C-alpha positions as CSV (number, residue, x, y, z in Angstrom):
1,X,83.5,132.8,116.0
2,X,86.5,132.9,113.8
3,X,85.6,133.9,110.1
4,X,87.9,133.0,107.3
5,X,87.4,134.0,103.7
6,X,89.4,132.4,101.0
7,X,89.5,133.5,97.5
8,X,90.1,130.7,94.9
9,X,90.6,131.5,91.5
10,X,89.9,129.1,88.7
11,X,91.2,129.2,85.1
12,X,88.4,127.7,82.9
13,X,90.9,126.8,80.4
14,X,92.7,124.2,82.6
15,X,91.3,120.7,83.3
16,X,93.0,120.6,86.8
17,X,92.3,123.0,89.4
18,X,95.1,122.7,92.1
19,X,93.9,125.8,94.2
20,X,90.3,124.4,94.5
21,X,91.7,120.9,95.4
22,X,93.8,122.5,98.2
23,X,91.0,124.6,99.6
24,X,88.7,121.6,99.6
25,X,91.6,119.4,101.5
26,X,92.1,122.3,103.9
27,X,88.4,122.7,104.6
28,X,88.3,119.0,105.4
29,X,90.6,119.6,108.4
30,X,88.8,122.7,109.8
31,X,86.4,122.1,112.8
32,X,84.7,125.6,112.9
33,X,82.0,126.7,110.6
34,X,83.2,130.3,109.9
35,X,85.0,129.4,106.7
36,X,83.7,130.9,103.4
37,X,85.2,130.4,99.9
38,X,84.6,132.6,96.9
39,X,85.5,130.9,93.7
40,X,86.5,133.2,91.0
41,X,86.1,131.3,87.7
42,X,87.9,133.2,84.9
43,X,87.3,133.1,81.1
44,X,90.1,134.7,79.1
45,X,89.6,137.3,76.5
46,X,91.7,137.5,73.3
47,X,95.0,136.3,74.0
48,X,97.5,137.4,71.2
49,X,100.6,136.0,72.7
50,X,99.8,132.6,71.7
51,X,98.6,132.8,68.0
52,X,98.6,128.9,67.6
53,X,96.3,128.3,70.4
54,X,92.6,128.4,70.1
55,X,90.8,131.2,71.6
56,X,87.5,129.5,72.4
57,X,87.0,127.8,75.6
58,X,83.5,126.1,75.9
59,X,82.2,125.2,79.3
60,X,78.8,124.7,80.2
61,X,76.3,123.9,83.0
62,X,77.7,120.4,83.6
63,X,81.2,121.5,83.8
64,X,80.5,124.1,86.3
65,X,78.5,121.7,88.6
66,X,81.2,119.2,88.5
67,X,83.8,122.0,89.3
68,X,81.9,122.7,92.5
69,X,80.8,119.3,93.7
70,X,83.8,119.0,95.9
71,X,83.1,122.2,97.5
72,X,79.3,121.3,98.0
73,X,80.5,117.9,99.4
74,X,82.8,119.3,101.9
75,X,79.8,121.2,103.4
76,X,82.0,124.5,103.5
77,X,80.0,127.8,102.7
78,X,80.9,129.1,99.2
79,X,80.0,131.5,96.5
80,X,81.1,131.1,92.8
81,X,81.4,134.0,90.3
82,X,82.3,133.9,86.6
83,X,84.1,136.6,84.9
84,X,85.8,137.5,81.7
85,X,88.9,139.1,81.3
86,X,92.0,140.0,79.2
87,X,93.9,141.1,82.3
88,X,94.0,138.4,85.0
89,X,96.0,140.3,87.5
90,X,93.9,143.3,87.7
91,X,90.7,141.3,87.7
92,X,91.8,139.3,90.8
93,X,93.2,142.4,92.7
94,X,90.0,144.2,92.0
95,X,88.1,141.1,93.4
96,X,90.3,140.9,96.3
97,X,89.5,144.5,97.2
98,X,85.5,144.0,96.3
99,X,85.3,140.7,98.2
100,X,87.2,141.9,101.3
101,X,89.3,138.8,101.1
């Protein structure tokens, strides 16, 4: 059985999540059950590059539930992890190594 792992990074500050939509659409076309998705949901630490932007992003349980509904409906196996970072690139690279994606 072929096992495929996918890492999908979600920026909680955005309202649209194109990578998540793409993986759901991709999953709909897959006929094998070896596909597994890990959703890596980021919350950004203090960003001093845009001083006019608010630093607070408020997300609750309902937001998280709504975010994951398309994956649940697709029937694909998935996990989700929340992370807080000031360095997205390093966080994602570390997760790739840790999750063996």
